[in-house]
C-alpha positions as CSV (number, residue, x, y, z in Angstrom):
1,M,51.9,-16.1,-13.5
2,S,52.0,-14.5,-10.1
3,D,49.7,-15.3,-7.1
4,D,48.7,-11.7,-6.8
5,S,47.2,-11.4,-10.2
6,G,44.1,-13.4,-9.3
7,L,43.5,-11.5,-6.0
8,W,41.7,-8.7,-7.8
9,L,39.4,-11.2,-9.3
10,L,38.4,-12.5,-5.9
11,S,37.8,-8.9,-4.6
12,L,35.6,-8.1,-7.6
13,G,32.9,-10.2,-6.2
14,P,32.3,-8.6,-2.7
15,A,32.9,-5.2,-4.4
16,G,30.3,-5.9,-7.1
17,A,27.9,-7.1,-4.4
18,A,28.3,-3.9,-2.4
19,G,27.9,-1.8,-5.5
20,L,24.7,-3.6,-6.5
21,Y,23.4,-3.3,-3.0
22,W,24.0,0.5,-2.9
23,A,22.5,0.9,-6.5
24,L,19.3,-1.0,-5.5
25,Y,19.1,0.8,-2.2
26,R,19.4,4.2,-3.9
27,F,16.9,3.2,-6.7
28,Y,14.1,2.0,-4.3
29,R,14.7,4.4,-1.4
30,N,15.5,7.4,-3.6
31,T,15.7,9.5,-0.4
32,D,17.3,12.4,-2.2
33,K,14.3,12.7,-4.6
34,S,11.5,12.0,-2.2
35,H,9.1,14.8,-1.0
36,A,9.4,15.5,2.6
37,F,5.7,16.3,3.4
38,E,6.2,17.2,7.1
39,H,8.8,19.9,6.1
40,E,7.8,21.1,2.7
41,T,4.0,21.4,2.9
42,A,2.2,24.1,4.8
43,V,-1.1,22.8,6.4
44,E,-3.6,25.3,7.7
45,A,-5.7,24.2,10.5
46,K,-9.5,25.3,10.4
47,P,-12.1,25.1,13.1
48,V,-14.2,22.0,13.0
49,T,-17.7,22.4,11.5
50,G,-20.7,20.3,11.7
51,S,-22.5,18.6,14.6
52,D,-22.9,15.3,16.1
53,H,-26.4,13.9,16.5
54,K,-27.1,10.5,18.1
55,I,-29.4,8.6,15.8
56,N,-29.3,5.0,17.3
57,E,-27.8,2.9,20.0
58,I,-27.4,-0.8,20.3
59,K,-26.0,-2.1,23.6
60,G,-24.6,-5.6,24.0
61,T,-24.3,-8.2,21.4
62,Q,-28.0,-9.4,21.2
63,Q,-28.4,-8.8,17.6
64,T,-26.2,-11.0,15.4
65,R,-27.4,-9.6,12.1
66,I,-27.9,-6.0,10.6
67,N,-31.6,-5.2,9.7
68,G,-31.9,-5.2,5.9
69,D,-28.7,-7.0,5.1
70,N,-28.5,-8.9,1.8
71,V,-25.9,-11.5,2.6
72,R,-28.1,-14.5,1.6
73,A,-29.7,-12.8,-1.3
74,Y,-26.8,-13.3,-3.7
75,R,-28.9,-13.0,-6.8
76,K,-29.8,-9.4,-5.8
77,R,-26.3,-8.5,-5.0
78,V,-24.5,-10.0,-8.1
79,R,-25.6,-9.1,-11.5
80,R,-25.2,-11.6,-14.2
81,L,-23.6,-10.5,-17.5
82,R,-25.8,-11.0,-20.6
83,R,-24.2,-13.1,-23.3
84,R,-23.8,-11.5,-26.7
85,E,-25.4,-13.3,-29.5
86,G,-23.4,-14.3,-32.5
87,G,-20.1,-13.7,-30.7
């Protein structure tokens, strides 16, 4: 048996690793199948409509809570599931 006959077996490892890396890269990146939104989609800009009305202003950090919050009223926030009878 010659010394060169086992050399191809040793080169199979790195070649297989490179092939697996390339296959996984192509599978997960699939850049040839992806949609290039910036180049393939036409977006028409329209003028902004609506208005801005100031309704409230809070300056500083004097209020630590929001009026009407229900953080501590957990029974109002969370509804219990009713048990089925006979099941």
